[in-house]
C-alpha positions in Angstrom: 69.5 -22.3 133.1 67.5 -25.1 134.5 68.7 -28.6 133.7 66.2 -31.3 133.3 66.6 -35.2 133.1 65.7 -37.0 130.4 62.2 -38.8 130.2 62.0 -42.6 130.7 60.8 -42.8 127.0 63.8 -40.8 125.8 66.2 -43.0 127.8 64.5 -46.1 126.3 64.9 -44.8 123.0 68.6 -44.2 123.5 69.2 -47.6 125.2 67.4 -49.2 122.3 69.3 -47.7 119.7 72.5 -48.3 121.3 71.6 -52.1 121.5 70.6 -52.3 117.9 73.9 -50.6 117.0 75.9 -52.9 119.0 74.1 -56.0 117.5 75.0 -54.5 114.2 78.6 -54.1 114.8 79.4 -57.3 116.8 76.8 -59.7 115.2 74.6 -61.9 117.0 75.1 -61.4 120.8 73.8 -63.1 123.9 72.2 -61.1 126.6 75.2 -61.1 128.8 77.3 -60.0 125.8 74.9 -57.3 125.1 74.9 -56.2 128.8 78.7 -55.8 128.5 78.4 -53.7 125.1 75.8 -51.1 126.3 76.5 -51.1 130.1 72.9 -51.7 131.4 72.0 -54.3 134.3 70.7 -57.6 133.6 67.0 -56.7 134.4 67.2 -53.7 132.1 68.8 -55.7 129.3 66.3 -58.4 129.5 63.5 -55.9 129.4 65.1 -54.1 126.4 65.3 -57.4 124.3 61.8 -58.3 125.1 60.5 -54.8 124.1 62.7 -55.0 120.9 61.6 -58.4 120.0 57.9 -57.4 120.4 58.4 -54.6 118.1 60.0 -56.8 115.5 63.3 -55.0 115.7 65.4 -58.0 117.0 64.9 -61.6 116.5 66.4 -64.8 118.2 69.5 -66.3 116.2 70.2 -69.6 117.5 72.3 -70.3 120.5 75.8 -69.8 121.7 77.4 -73.2 121.7 80.6 -74.4 123.5 80.5 -72.7 126.7 79.9 -74.2 130.1 76.3 -74.5 131.3 73.0 -74.0 129.3 73.4 -72.9 125.9 72.9 -69.1 125.7 70.2 -67.5 123.5 71.8 -65.3 120.6 69.9 -62.1 119.6 70.3 -60.2 116.1 68.9 -57.3 114.4 65.9 -58.3 112.2 67.3 -57.7 108.7 63.9 -57.5 107.1 63.2 -54.2 108.9 64.2 -52.4 105.8 66.0 -53.0 102.5 68.1 -50.4 100.5 69.7 -50.4 97.1 72.9 -48.9 96.0 73.6 -48.0 92.3 76.9 -47.4 90.5 75.8 -45.6 87.5 78.1 -45.1 84.5 77.3 -44.2 80.8 77.1 -47.8 79.7 76.6 -49.8 82.9 74.4 -49.9 86.0 75.9 -52.1 88.9 73.4 -52.5 91.8 73.3 -54.1 95.2 70.3 -54.6 97.5 70.9 -55.1 101.2 68.8 -55.7 104.4 69.1 -53.3 107.3 72.1 -55.3 108.7 74.1 -54.6 105.7 74.0 -58.1 104.2 73.7 -57.9 100.4 70.8 -60.1 99.4 70.8 -59.4 95.5 73.2 -58.0 92.9 72.3 -57.1 89.3 74.3 -55.5 86.5 72.6 -53.9 83.5 74.3 -53.2 80.1 72.1 -52.0 77.4 72.2 -53.9 74.0 71.8 -50.8 71.9 74.3 -48.0 71.7 72.0 -45.8 73.8 72.7 -43.7 77.0 71.4 -45.1 80.2 68.6 -43.0 81.5 66.1 -42.8 84.3 63.8 -45.3 83.2 66.7 -47.8 82.7 67.6 -47.2 86.2 64.1 -47.9 87.5 63.8 -51.1 85.4 67.3 -52.2 86.7 66.6 -51.4 90.5 63.2 -53.1 90.1 65.0 -56.3 88.7 67.5 -56.3 91.4 64.7 -55.8 94.2 62.6 -58.4 92.4 65.3 -61.1 92.9 64.4 -61.2 96.5 60.7 -60.6 96.1 60.5 -56.9 96.8 58.9 -54.3 94.7 60.9 -51.1 94.3 58.3 -49.2 96.2 59.3 -51.6 99.2 62.8 -50.3 99.3 63.6 -47.7 102.2 66.3 -45.9 100.3 68.1 -45.9 97.1 71.6 -44.2 96.6 72.9 -43.5 93.2 76.7 -42.8 92.7 77.5 -41.2 89.4 80.5 -39.3 87.8 79.0 -35.8 88.4 77.5 -33.7 91.0 74.0 -32.6 91.5 73.7 -28.7 92.1 71.5 -28.6 95.3 70.2 -25.2 94.2 68.7 -26.5 91.0 68.7 -30.3 91.3 70.6 -30.4 87.8 73.5 -32.7 87.2 76.9 -30.8 86.6 80.3 -31.8 85.6 78.9 -34.8 83.5 78.7 -34.1 79.7 79.2 -37.8 79.3 75.7 -38.3 80.8 73.6 -36.5 78.3 70.5 -38.5 79.3 70.7 -37.0 82.8 71.0 -33.5 81.8 68.3 -30.4 81.9 66.1 -31.7 84.9 65.9 -32.0 88.4 67.5 -35.2 88.9 66.3 -36.1 92.5 62.8 -35.1 91.6 62.7 -37.1 88.4 64.2 -40.2 90.3 61.7 -39.9 93.1 58.8 -39.8 90.6 60.4 -42.9 89.0 61.0 -45.0 92.0 58.0 -44.0 94.1 57.7 -41.2 96.6 57.8 -43.7 99.5 61.6 -44.3 98.6 64.2 -42.0 100.0 66.4 -41.2 97.0 69.9 -39.7 97.0 72.5 -39.0 94.4 76.1 -38.6 95.3 79.4 -38.0 93.3 81.2 -41.3 92.7 84.6 -40.3 94.0 82.9 -39.0 97.3 81.4 -42.4 97.7 84.9 -43.8 97.3 86.0 -41.7 100.2 83.2 -42.8 102.4 84.3 -46.6 101.8 87.9 -45.5 102.4 87.1 -43.9 105.7 85.2 -47.1 106.7 87.7 -49.7 105.8 90.6 -48.4 103.9 93.6 -46.1 104.5 91.5 -43.3 106.0 90.2 -45.3 109.0 90.5 -42.7 111.9 91.8 -39.8 109.6 89.7 -36.6 109.6 91.6 -34.6 107.1 92.4 -36.3 103.8 92.1 -36.0 100.0 91.3 -38.9 97.8 92.4 -38.8 94.2 90.7 -41.0 91.7 92.8 -41.7 88.5 91.3 -44.1 85.9 87.8 -44.0 84.7 87.8 -40.4 84.8 89.6 -38.0 87.1 88.4 -36.7 90.3 89.1 -35.9 93.9 87.2 -36.1 97.3 88.2 -33.8 100.0 87.3 -34.7 103.8 87.8 -32.0 106.4 87.3 -32.7 110.1 85.6 -36.1 109.1 83.0 -34.5 106.8 83.0 -34.4 102.9 83.2 -31.0 101.4 80.8 -30.7 98.5 81.0 -26.9 97.8 78.1 -24.5 97.1 77.0 -26.4 93.8 78.5 -29.8 94.6 81.5 -29.5 92.6 84.1 -29.5 95.3 86.8 -32.1 94.1 86.0 -31.8 90.4 89.6 -31.5 89.4 89.2 -33.0 86.1 88.4 -29.6 84.8 91.1 -27.8 86.7 93.8 -25.9 84.7 97.0 -27.9 84.6 99.2 -26.7 81.6 102.0 -29.2 80.9 105.0 -27.9 79.0 105.8 -29.9 76.0 102.3 -31.7 76.1 100.3 -30.7 73.1 96.7 -29.7 73.9 97.1 -30.2 77.7 95.1 -27.5 79.5 93.3 -29.3 82.3 94.0 -32.2 84.5 92.0 -34.5 82.8 94.1 -34.0 79.6 97.1 -35.3 81.4 95.9 -37.9 83.6 93.0 -39.5 81.7 93.6 -43.3 80.7 94.4 -42.0 77.1 97.1 -39.6 78.2 98.7 -42.1 80.5 98.6 -44.7 77.7 100.1 -42.1 75.3 102.8 -41.2 77.9 103.8 -44.9 78.3 104.2 -45.3 74.5 106.5 -42.2 74.3 108.8 -44.1 76.6 108.6 -47.2 74.3 106.6 -49.2 76.8 103.8 -51.4 75.7 100.6 -49.8 77.0 98.0 -52.0 76.3 97.7 -53.2 79.8 98.4 -50.3 82.2 97.6 -52.3 85.3 100.4 -54.6 84.4 102.7 -52.0 83.3 102.2 -50.0 86.6 102.3 -53.0 89.1 105.2 -54.8 87.6 109.0 -54.4 86.8 109.3 -55.0 83.2 113.0 -56.2 83.3 114.8 -55.0 80.5 112.5 -52.0 80.1 113.3 -51.0 83.8 114.8 -47.8 83.0 112.1 -46.7 80.6 109.4 -47.6 83.2 111.3 -45.7 85.9 111.4 -42.5 83.6 107.7 -43.1 82.7 106.6 -43.4 86.5 108.8 -40.3 87.3 106.8 -38.2 84.7 103.5 -39.7 85.8 104.2 -38.8 89.4 105.1 -35.3 88.3 101.6 -34.9 86.7 99.9 -36.4 89.8 101.8 -33.9 92.1 100.9 -31.1 89.7 97.1 -32.0 89.9 97.0 -32.3 93.6 99.3 -29.4 94.6 96.6 -26.9 94.6 94.3 -29.0 96.7 97.0 -29.9 99.1 98.0 -26.2 99.5 94.4 -25.2 100.5 93.3 -27.8 102.7 96.4 -29.3 104.2 95.6 -32.9 104.5 97.0 -35.4 106.8 96.8 -38.1 104.0 96.4 -38.3 100.1 94.9 -41.5 98.9 95.6 -42.6 95.3 92.9 -44.8 93.8 91.1 -45.7 90.5 92.6 -48.1 88.0 95.8 -46.1 87.6 96.2 -44.9 91.2 95.8 -48.4 92.7 98.0 -50.1 90.1 100.9 -47.6 90.7 101.0 -48.8 94.3 103.6 -47.7 96.7 106.4 -47.1 94.0 104.1 -44.3 92.5 103.0 -43.0 95.9 106.8 -42.5 96.8 107.5 -40.6 93.7 104.6 -38.4 94.1 105.7 -37.7 97.7 109.1 -36.5 96.3 107.6 -34.3 93.6 105.1 -32.8 95.8 107.8 -31.9 98.3 109.0 -29.5 95.6 105.7 -27.7 94.9 103.9 -27.3 98.1 104.7 -26.8 102.1 102.2 -29.3 103.4 103.9 -32.9 103.7 100.8 -35.3 103.6 101.4 -39.0 103.5 100.7 -40.4 100.1 99.4 -44.0 100.0 97.8 -46.3 97.5 94.1 -47.2 98.5 93.4 -50.5 100.3 89.8 -50.8 99.1 88.8 -53.6 96.7 85.8 -54.6 94.9 83.4 -51.7 93.5 84.1 -48.9 96.3 81.6 -46.6 94.6 78.8 -49.1 95.0 80.1 -49.9 98.6 80.2 -46.3 99.6 76.6 -45.9 98.3 75.5 -48.9 100.4 77.1 -47.2 103.3 75.3 -44.1 102.9 72.0 -45.7 102.1 72.1 -47.9 105.3 73.1 -44.8 107.4 70.1 -43.1 106.3 67.9 -45.9 106.7 69.0 -46.9 110.1 68.7 -43.4 111.4 64.9 -43.6 110.6 64.3 -47.2 111.4 66.2 -47.1 114.7 64.5 -44.0 115.9 62.1 -46.1 118.0 59.1 -44.2 119.1 58.1 -45.9 122.2 
């Protein structure tokens, strides 16, 4: 088959995109530094920067001080090229961040309704509008909005599944309704909250460079994310990882029929009390050695580890991950001590031997993951330079 070289226009687009990504990754760069990053000649890099400045994609960002000779001009991506919003939606709270195309957060907004009412689409529209308004933007000026929530959208129907705790979001095409509320010019995506945590873990946490791993969220709800060959597995209906509903009978635990019955916050609190431990602060209980209660705490942790191992065993047997990351309030607080015990218990249940480690991600990883997803989509479009 005949092989044809790329057109000059195509090569320029490739080089322009490479330059923009280098400026994003490395911060403001001089022309010489950018040459080194993307491998172009001095004239080609100078021409590229002039072209990108004229198109508004880059801007001058001061000078590099302290070197020998004249001060060197710094160049940076123009953050105002596009803005995106990331939303962490829970039944009683909206946590929103607005970012420019560089990934710099320019506004944050938290909304909690006064009345005992479920948050709905109109609440989300008003909250996103308020967040955008803090930096003088209308909601229709946002390029992308990504909403993370505890459930999954069925791609076949657009309906939200696995989310009885979000009654105001049931019975309609969620993406269609959100697009109508936020404006047809805004790209809208809805993603499972635990999947977004996995994206954040892949970017800055334990899973950096790991292509096959399982993330188990234990805390505000129970869920898992499965990453295979660097890609999230979502399943036919978006329900991959919804282990809260997975059968998990526990001998001696009354009413325990699924994972959520034995690893939910209430269940872990009840377990601690069975061992005579104060369970009003699970973070403190899991993270510290309580002195005289050391033996009781050790027994409690062992039983908790057994429950975690039973919950994750089926997933590990099927996907054979390199790594299992424990996160969520309970998963993070348990730290290495809980992970070591889960490793022992899991070794008695399945053949695969993944590393089991606590998450390193801090802050709100759901919102952070949503922001990464929003930025990736916006950059793909904004940096697809047409010249």
